[in-house]
C-alpha positions as CSV (number, residue, x, y, z in Angstrom):
1,M,-0.9,-24.8,-18.8
2,P,-0.8,-20.9,-17.6
3,K,-0.3,-18.0,-20.0
4,S,3.0,-17.0,-20.5
5,V,4.3,-14.0,-19.6
6,D,4.5,-11.1,-21.8
7,S,7.7,-10.5,-23.2
8,Q,6.8,-6.6,-23.6
9,E,6.2,-6.5,-20.0
10,L,10.2,-6.9,-19.7
11,S,10.9,-3.6,-19.0
12,G,11.8,-1.6,-15.8
13,A,14.7,-1.7,-13.5
14,Q,16.9,-3.3,-16.3
15,Q,18.7,0.1,-16.9
16,Y,19.9,-0.6,-12.9
17,L,21.4,-3.9,-13.3
18,P,25.5,-3.7,-13.1
19,P,27.7,-5.1,-16.0
20,R,28.9,-7.3,-14.1
21,L,26.3,-10.3,-13.0
22,D,26.7,-11.7,-9.5
23,L,25.4,-11.5,-6.2
24,T,27.2,-8.4,-4.0
25,S,27.3,-6.7,-7.6
26,L,23.6,-7.2,-7.8
27,Q,22.8,-6.4,-4.3
28,R,25.2,-2.5,-4.6
29,A,23.1,-2.0,-7.6
30,A,19.7,-2.6,-6.2
31,S,20.1,-0.5,-3.3
32,G,20.5,2.7,-5.8
33,C,17.4,1.2,-7.7
34,R,15.0,3.8,-8.8
35,G,12.5,2.0,-11.3
36,C,9.5,2.8,-9.3
37,T,8.0,5.0,-6.9
38,L,8.7,2.2,-3.5
39,Y,11.9,3.1,-2.6
40,Q,11.0,7.0,-2.0
41,D,8.9,5.8,1.7
42,A,10.9,2.3,2.4
43,T,13.6,2.3,5.0
44,S,16.0,0.0,2.8
45,T,16.0,-2.5,-0.3
46,V,15.4,-5.7,0.8
47,F,17.7,-7.9,-1.9
48,G,17.6,-11.7,-1.3
49,R,19.5,-14.2,0.9
50,G,21.3,-17.2,0.1
51,D,24.5,-18.5,-2.3
52,T,25.0,-19.2,-5.8
53,G,24.2,-22.8,-6.5
54,A,21.1,-22.8,-3.8
55,P,19.2,-25.9,-5.5
56,L,15.8,-24.1,-4.3
57,M,15.1,-20.1,-4.7
58,L,12.1,-19.5,-2.7
59,V,10.4,-16.1,-3.9
60,G,7.6,-13.9,-2.3
61,E,6.2,-11.1,-2.5
62,Q,7.7,-8.1,-1.2
63,P,9.3,-7.5,2.0
64,G,7.2,-7.0,5.1
65,D,7.6,-4.2,8.2
66,Q,10.5,-6.1,10.0
67,E,11.7,-6.9,6.5
68,D,12.2,-3.0,5.4
69,Q,13.6,-2.4,8.9
70,A,16.2,-5.5,8.9
71,G,16.9,-5.0,5.5
72,Q,16.7,-8.6,5.0
73,P,13.8,-11.0,3.4
74,F,11.8,-13.2,6.2
75,V,12.6,-12.0,9.7
76,G,9.3,-11.3,10.4
77,P,6.0,-13.5,11.3
78,A,5.7,-15.0,7.7
79,G,9.2,-15.5,7.2
80,R,9.4,-17.6,11.1
81,L,6.8,-19.9,9.7
82,L,8.6,-19.8,6.7
83,Q,11.8,-21.3,8.4
84,R,9.8,-23.4,10.6
85,A,8.1,-24.8,7.7
86,L,11.0,-26.1,5.7
87,A,12.7,-27.7,8.8
88,E,9.6,-29.5,9.4
89,A,10.3,-30.6,5.3
90,E,13.7,-31.5,6.2
91,V,14.9,-28.9,4.1
92,D,18.3,-27.2,5.2
93,A,17.3,-23.8,4.9
94,K,21.1,-23.5,3.3
95,M,19.9,-25.1,0.4
96,T,17.9,-21.8,-0.4
97,Y,17.7,-19.1,-1.8
98,Q,15.5,-16.7,-0.2
99,T,14.1,-13.0,-2.2
100,N,11.2,-11.3,-3.1
101,A,9.2,-10.6,-6.3
102,V,9.5,-6.6,-5.2
103,K,12.3,-5.9,-3.3
104,H,10.9,-2.6,-1.4
105,F,8.0,-2.4,0.8
106,R,4.9,-0.8,-0.3
107,F,2.7,0.2,2.5
108,K,0.2,2.8,4.0
109,R,0.8,4.9,7.2
110,V,-2.3,4.1,10.2
111,G,-1.7,6.7,13.1
112,K,2.2,5.1,13.9
113,R,1.7,2.1,12.1
114,R,2.5,1.1,8.9
115,I,0.6,-1.4,6.9
116,H,1.2,-3.9,4.0
117,E,-0.1,-2.9,1.0
118,K,0.3,-5.4,-1.8
119,P,2.3,-4.2,-5.1
120,G,0.6,-3.0,-7.9
121,R,1.4,-4.8,-11.3
122,T,3.3,-1.8,-11.9
123,E,5.4,-2.5,-9.4
124,V,6.2,-6.1,-9.7
125,V,6.9,-5.8,-13.5
126,A,9.1,-2.8,-12.8
127,C,11.1,-4.7,-10.2
128,R,11.1,-8.3,-12.5
129,P,14.4,-7.8,-13.7
130,W,16.1,-8.2,-10.8
131,L,14.4,-11.5,-10.2
132,I,15.3,-12.8,-13.5
133,A,18.8,-11.4,-12.5
134,E,19.0,-13.3,-9.5
135,I,17.6,-16.8,-10.9
136,E,20.5,-16.4,-13.7
137,V,23.1,-15.8,-10.9
138,V,22.2,-18.0,-8.0
139,R,21.1,-21.2,-11.0
140,P,18.2,-22.9,-8.9
141,H,17.1,-25.9,-9.8
142,V,13.6,-24.9,-8.8
143,V,12.1,-21.7,-7.8
144,L,9.0,-21.9,-6.1
145,C,6.8,-19.2,-6.0
146,L,5.0,-18.2,-3.0
147,G,1.7,-16.6,-3.7
148,A,0.3,-15.0,-6.4
149,T,2.0,-11.7,-6.8
150,A,4.9,-13.9,-6.9
151,A,3.7,-16.4,-9.3
152,Q,2.7,-13.9,-11.7
153,S,6.0,-12.2,-11.5
154,L,7.1,-14.7,-13.9
155,L,4.2,-16.5,-15.2
156,G,2.0,-13.7,-16.0
157,S,-0.9,-11.8,-14.9
158,T,-3.3,-14.5,-15.5
159,F,-1.8,-17.4,-13.4
160,R,-3.6,-18.2,-10.7
161,V,-1.9,-20.7,-7.6
162,T,-5.5,-22.3,-6.5
163,A,-5.0,-23.9,-10.6
164,H,-1.6,-24.9,-10.5
165,R,-0.2,-25.6,-7.0
166,G,2.3,-27.9,-7.3
167,E,2.9,-28.3,-10.8
168,V,6.2,-28.5,-12.0
169,L,5.8,-25.8,-15.1
170,P,8.8,-24.6,-17.4
171,L,9.5,-21.5,-17.7
172,P,8.4,-18.8,-20.2
173,G,10.7,-18.3,-23.0
174,A,9.9,-14.8,-22.8
175,L,12.3,-14.3,-19.5
176,H,14.8,-15.6,-21.9
177,L,16.6,-17.1,-19.5
178,Q,20.0,-18.9,-20.7
179,L,20.4,-21.8,-18.4
180,Q,21.4,-25.7,-18.4
181,P,19.6,-27.0,-17.1
182,E,16.9,-24.8,-16.9
183,P,15.0,-23.9,-14.1
184,V,11.3,-25.1,-13.8
185,L,8.4,-22.9,-11.2
186,M,6.1,-24.3,-8.9
187,A,3.7,-22.7,-6.5
188,T,2.1,-22.6,-3.3
189,V,0.6,-20.4,-1.2
190,H,2.1,-17.5,1.1
191,P,3.3,-18.6,4.8
192,S,1.5,-15.0,5.4
193,A,-2.1,-16.9,4.2
194,L,-1.2,-19.6,6.7
195,L,-0.7,-16.8,9.3
196,R,-4.4,-15.4,9.1
197,D,-5.7,-18.8,8.7
198,R,-8.6,-19.3,11.1
199,S,-10.4,-22.3,10.0
200,E,-10.9,-25.3,11.2
201,H,-8.1,-27.1,8.6
202,R,-5.7,-24.0,9.2
203,Q,-3.2,-27.4,10.6
204,E,-4.1,-29.5,7.5
205,N,-3.6,-26.3,5.2
206,Y,-0.1,-26.2,7.0
207,Q,0.8,-29.4,6.5
208,S,-0.3,-29.3,3.0
209,F,2.3,-26.1,2.8
210,V,5.3,-28.2,4.3
211,E,4.2,-31.2,1.4
212,D,4.8,-28.2,-1.2
213,L,8.3,-27.2,0.4
214,R,9.8,-31.1,0.7
215,R,8.1,-31.8,-3.0
216,A,9.6,-28.6,-4.5
217,F,13.1,-29.9,-2.8
218,A,13.1,-33.2,-4.0
219,A,12.1,-32.1,-7.7
220,G,15.1,-30.0,-7.4
221,G,17.0,-33.0,-6.5
222,R,15.6,-35.0,-9.1
223,M,16.9,-32.7,-11.8
224,F,20.2,-32.4,-10.3
225,Q,20.8,-36.3,-10.7
226,G,19.3,-36.0,-14.1
227,A,21.8,-32.9,-15.5
228,H,24.9,-35.3,-14.4
229,H,23.6,-38.4,-15.2
230,G,21.9,-37.6,-18.7
């Protein structure tokens, strides 16, 4: 069982949360967030996409270059792979809420290009109140973390996707979410890792990702049935 997130880390963007929690208010408030320095160079605040009540929430690391330009999550190469994998898993994208642990693009400039840089722990912790608020508003049955950054945002910095991939995990009590039924967490790889995969097992690894999506969506369905027949 992974170590739970430290409750003393829960801070950062909390002061920017609106008094009323709904997706429209959250997105508007997030556009003015100054909880870390990433807003200074980013083009836009990239908030989540989807509807309240989506049974499956997908959480990535951060927006990439194309997402930053478009102001929408998962529209770049990794996002296109994710949408294809969802279709192969027979998961309707309209049944998902897609977001990131960090809402601004962290990058370094190389000539005219903006090269992705992994967000630091400071940025992840600073941005976490937005993600927690999204979970509270959307009320998903399953939160599927795509990659280590997303998983560690909710499960603590010692969490390893390789050790717990595919496991159904409870929400850490330190997050203080008051939801019934309470969502569960699962973790898998980020689709960008599949794009970088040049091994002979590339297709097999992709199919494992598709199966993770299918399994997470099925777990959400079981939770829904249990909540209505318990």
